[in-house]
VMD Tcl script that builds the backbone (N, CA, C; Angstrom):
set m [mol new atoms 198]
animate dup $m
set s [atomselect $m all]
$s set {name element resname resid chain x y z} {
  {N N MET 1 A 60.120 138.963 145.778}
  {CA C MET 1 A 60.314 138.446 144.447}
  {C C MET 1 A 61.772 137.996 144.306}
  {N N LYS 2 A 61.982 136.861 143.719}
  {CA C LYS 2 A 63.329 136.318 143.570}
  {C C LYS 2 A 64.115 137.100 142.520}
  {N N GLN 3 A 65.369 137.394 142.859}
  {CA C GLN 3 A 66.254 138.088 141.920}
  {C C GLN 3 A 66.661 137.128 140.809}
  {N N PRO 4 A 66.850 137.607 139.582}
  {CA C PRO 4 A 67.295 136.726 138.508}
  {C C PRO 4 A 68.719 136.246 138.758}
  {N N THR 5 A 69.003 135.038 138.307}
  {CA C THR 5 A 70.350 134.491 138.413}
  {C C THR 5 A 71.278 135.295 137.516}
  {N N PRO 6 A 72.468 135.641 138.004}
  {CA C PRO 6 A 73.386 136.425 137.178}
  {C C PRO 6 A 73.747 135.694 135.889}
  {N N THR 7 A 73.776 136.422 134.820}
  {CA C THR 7 A 74.230 135.878 133.544}
  {C C THR 7 A 75.488 136.619 133.151}
  {N N LYS 8 A 76.170 136.111 132.137}
  {CA C LYS 8 A 77.396 136.760 131.686}
  {C C LYS 8 A 77.119 138.216 131.322}
  {N N LYS 9 A 76.010 138.468 130.646}
  {CA C LYS 9 A 75.703 139.821 130.193}
  {C C LYS 9 A 75.473 140.773 131.366}
  {N N ASN 10 A 74.604 140.396 132.317}
  {CA C ASN 10 A 74.324 141.339 133.400}
  {C C ASN 10 A 75.422 141.369 134.442}
  {N N LEU 11 A 76.248 140.331 134.539}
  {CA C LEU 11 A 77.391 140.353 135.442}
  {C C LEU 11 A 78.400 141.384 134.963}
  {N N GLN 12 A 78.650 141.441 133.664}
  {CA C GLN 12 A 79.591 142.415 133.110}
  {C C GLN 12 A 79.077 143.835 133.272}
  {N N ALA 13 A 77.814 144.015 133.126}
  {CA C ALA 13 A 77.254 145.361 133.125}
  {C C ALA 13 A 77.175 145.982 134.515}
  {N N THR 14 A 77.103 145.154 135.552}
  {CA C THR 14 A 76.816 145.711 136.864}
  {C C THR 14 A 77.919 145.532 137.893}
  {N N SER 15 A 78.983 144.820 137.580}
  {CA C SER 15 A 79.992 144.490 138.583}
  {C C SER 15 A 81.312 145.179 138.306}
  {N N PRO 16 A 82.022 145.568 139.369}
  {CA C PRO 16 A 83.377 146.088 139.170}
  {C C PRO 16 A 84.310 144.968 138.722}
  {N N MET 17 A 85.509 145.328 138.285}
  {CA C MET 17 A 86.457 144.332 137.790}
  {C C MET 17 A 86.849 143.331 138.872}
  {N N TRP 18 A 87.105 143.801 140.089}
  {CA C TRP 18 A 87.479 142.937 141.210}
  {C C TRP 18 A 86.306 142.857 142.173}
  {N N LEU 19 A 85.964 141.640 142.596}
  {CA C LEU 19 A 84.843 141.420 143.497}
  {C C LEU 19 A 85.332 140.851 144.820}
  {N N SER 20 A 84.691 141.229 145.892}
  {CA C SER 20 A 84.984 140.631 147.192}
  {C C SER 20 A 84.206 139.323 147.309}
  {N N VAL 21 A 84.531 138.549 148.331}
  {CA C VAL 21 A 83.784 137.315 148.589}
  {C C VAL 21 A 82.310 137.650 148.810}
  {N N ALA 22 A 82.043 138.709 149.542}
  {CA C ALA 22 A 80.657 139.123 149.794}
  {C C ALA 22 A 79.953 139.517 148.498}
  {N N ASP 23 A 80.654 140.221 147.604}
  {CA C ASP 23 A 80.071 140.601 146.312}
  {C C ASP 23 A 79.670 139.363 145.513}
  {N N VAL 24 A 80.569 138.384 145.466}
  {CA C VAL 24 A 80.296 137.149 144.720}
  {C C VAL 24 A 79.104 136.426 145.340}
  {N N ALA 25 A 79.043 136.391 146.663}
  {CA C ALA 25 A 77.925 135.738 147.343}
  {C C ALA 25 A 76.596 136.391 146.963}
  {N N VAL 26 A 76.567 137.713 146.927}
  {CA C VAL 26 A 75.342 138.423 146.549}
  {C C VAL 26 A 74.989 138.133 145.094}
  {N N LEU 27 A 75.965 138.194 144.206}
  {CA C LEU 27 A 75.707 137.952 142.784}
  {C C LEU 27 A 75.169 136.552 142.521}
  {N N LEU 28 A 75.731 135.565 143.224}
  {CA C LEU 28 A 75.342 134.175 142.984}
  {C C LEU 28 A 74.214 133.709 143.900}
  {N N GLN 29 A 73.790 134.590 144.804}
  {CA C GLN 29 A 72.715 134.290 145.749}
  {C C GLN 29 A 73.040 133.055 146.587}
  {N N VAL 30 A 74.258 133.066 147.135}
  {CA C VAL 30 A 74.721 132.020 148.047}
  {C C VAL 30 A 75.343 132.703 149.259}
  {N N CYS 31 A 75.629 131.929 150.300}
  {CA C CYS 31 A 76.286 132.524 151.465}
  {C C CYS 31 A 77.797 132.614 151.226}
  {N N ARG 32 A 78.466 133.413 152.037}
  {CA C ARG 32 A 79.912 133.599 151.884}
  {C C ARG 32 A 80.666 132.285 152.053}
  {N N GLN 33 A 80.194 131.419 152.942}
  {CA C GLN 33 A 80.862 130.132 153.139}
  {C C GLN 33 A 80.849 129.303 151.859}
  {N N THR 34 A 79.788 129.408 151.076}
  {CA C THR 34 A 79.726 128.702 149.794}
  {C C THR 34 A 80.781 129.249 148.844}
  {N N VAL 35 A 80.968 130.558 148.834}
  {CA C VAL 35 A 82.004 131.158 147.982}
  {C C VAL 35 A 83.381 130.659 148.417}
  {N N TYR 36 A 83.620 130.570 149.728}
  {CA C TYR 36 A 84.898 130.029 150.202}
  {C C TYR 36 A 85.064 128.573 149.770}
  {N N SER 37 A 83.978 127.814 149.720}
  {CA C SER 37 A 84.046 126.438 149.204}
  {C C SER 37 A 84.428 126.441 147.728}
  {N N TYR 38 A 83.858 127.383 146.962}
  {CA C TYR 38 A 84.215 127.512 145.547}
  {C C TYR 38 A 85.695 127.846 145.399}
  {N N LEU 39 A 86.209 128.706 146.276}
  {CA C LEU 39 A 87.630 129.062 146.231}
  {C C LEU 39 A 88.496 127.826 146.482}
  {N N ARG 40 A 88.107 127.007 147.455}
  {CA C ARG 40 A 88.856 125.767 147.721}
  {C C ARG 40 A 88.746 124.792 146.553}
  {N N ALA 41 A 87.639 124.867 145.813}
  {CA C ALA 41 A 87.418 123.976 144.671}
  {C C ALA 41 A 88.084 124.475 143.394}
  {N N GLY 42 A 88.722 125.652 143.453}
  {CA C GLY 42 A 89.463 126.117 142.289}
  {C C GLY 42 A 89.077 127.458 141.706}
  {N N LEU 43 A 88.106 128.146 142.284}
  {CA C LEU 43 A 87.774 129.488 141.800}
  {C C LEU 43 A 88.989 130.383 141.999}
  {N N PRO 44 A 89.536 130.958 140.921}
  {CA C PRO 44 A 90.746 131.778 141.052}
  {C C PRO 44 A 90.489 133.056 141.853}
  {N N SER 45 A 91.480 133.426 142.654}
  {CA C SER 45 A 91.384 134.658 143.433}
  {C C SER 45 A 92.782 135.146 143.774}
  {N N LYS 46 A 92.833 136.371 144.278}
  {CA C LYS 46 A 94.085 136.977 144.730}
  {C C LYS 46 A 93.805 137.687 146.043}
  {N N LYS 47 A 94.828 137.789 146.867}
  {CA C LYS 47 A 94.721 138.609 148.070}
  {C C LYS 47 A 95.323 139.964 147.758}
  {N N ILE 48 A 94.526 140.992 147.903}
  {CA C ILE 48 A 94.965 142.359 147.657}
  {C C ILE 48 A 94.831 143.113 148.974}
  {N N ARG 49 A 95.986 143.518 149.523}
  {CA C ARG 49 A 96.018 144.200 150.829}
  {C C ARG 49 A 95.276 143.404 151.897}
  {N N GLY 50 A 95.471 142.093 151.862}
  {CA C GLY 50 A 94.892 141.223 152.874}
  {C C GLY 50 A 93.443 140.834 152.665}
  {N N ILE 51 A 92.843 141.294 151.566}
  {CA C ILE 51 A 91.438 140.986 151.293}
  {C C ILE 51 A 91.359 140.111 150.050}
  {N N ARG 52 A 90.639 139.003 150.159}
  {CA C ARG 52 A 90.474 138.075 149.038}
  {C C ARG 52 A 89.602 138.726 147.977}
  {N N ARG 53 A 90.093 138.752 146.731}
  {CA C ARG 53 A 89.356 139.344 145.611}
  {C C ARG 53 A 89.286 138.357 144.454}
  {N N ILE 54 A 88.177 138.406 143.728}
  {CA C ILE 54 A 87.951 137.540 142.576}
  {C C ILE 54 A 87.717 138.437 141.371}
  {N N ARG 55 A 88.479 138.176 140.307}
  {CA C ARG 55 A 88.265 138.950 139.075}
  {C C ARG 55 A 86.940 138.533 138.451}
  {N N ARG 56 A 86.184 139.522 138.016}
  {CA C ARG 56 A 84.882 139.259 137.409}
  {C C ARG 56 A 84.993 138.315 136.215}
  {N N ASP 57 A 85.977 138.543 135.328}
  {CA C ASP 57 A 86.099 137.698 134.140}
  {C C ASP 57 A 86.492 136.265 134.500}
  {N N GLU 58 A 87.312 136.085 135.547}
  {CA C GLU 58 A 87.682 134.737 135.975}
  {C C GLU 58 A 86.495 134.024 136.620}
  {N N LEU 59 A 85.650 134.771 137.324}
  {CA C LEU 59 A 84.430 134.187 137.881}
  {C C LEU 59 A 83.537 133.684 136.750}
  {N N GLU 60 A 83.368 134.503 135.715}
  {CA C GLU 60 A 82.546 134.107 134.570}
  {C C GLU 60 A 83.089 132.846 133.914}
  {N N GLN 61 A 84.403 132.799 133.691}
  {CA C GLN 61 A 85.017 131.617 133.082}
  {C C GLN 61 A 84.806 130.391 133.955}
  {N N TRP 62 A 84.992 130.544 135.250}
  {CA C TRP 62 A 84.840 129.424 136.171}
  {C C TRP 62 A 83.399 128.920 136.175}
  {N N LEU 63 A 82.435 129.844 136.165}
  {CA C LEU 63 A 81.025 129.452 136.151}
  {C C LEU 63 A 80.648 128.754 134.850}
  {N N ASN 64 A 81.248 129.161 133.740}
  {CA C ASN 64 A 80.930 128.561 132.446}
  {C C ASN 64 A 81.422 127.129 132.318}
  {N N GLN 65 A 82.277 126.682 133.230}
  {CA C GLN 65 A 82.750 125.298 133.203}
  {C C GLN 65 A 81.644 124.321 133.598}
  {N N PHE 66 A 80.601 124.814 134.255}
  {CA C PHE 66 A 79.575 123.917 134.799}
  {C C PHE 66 A 78.301 123.989 134.030}
}
mol reanalyze $m
mol bondsrecalc $m
mol representation Tube
mol addrep $m
């Protein structure tokens, strides 16, 4: 059965504040390479101890642009 597409409401309820690339890929049901494409296209992120992290609220804002 297909998982529902993440919405603002269920993204807030189930996700930690900082997400890894893999976390974002699972939430959006895309591969990690697609998330890296989103990062190159302007999805805000930070490197924390060498690991790329995306703030949940910034992901929501970025998704709402489309």
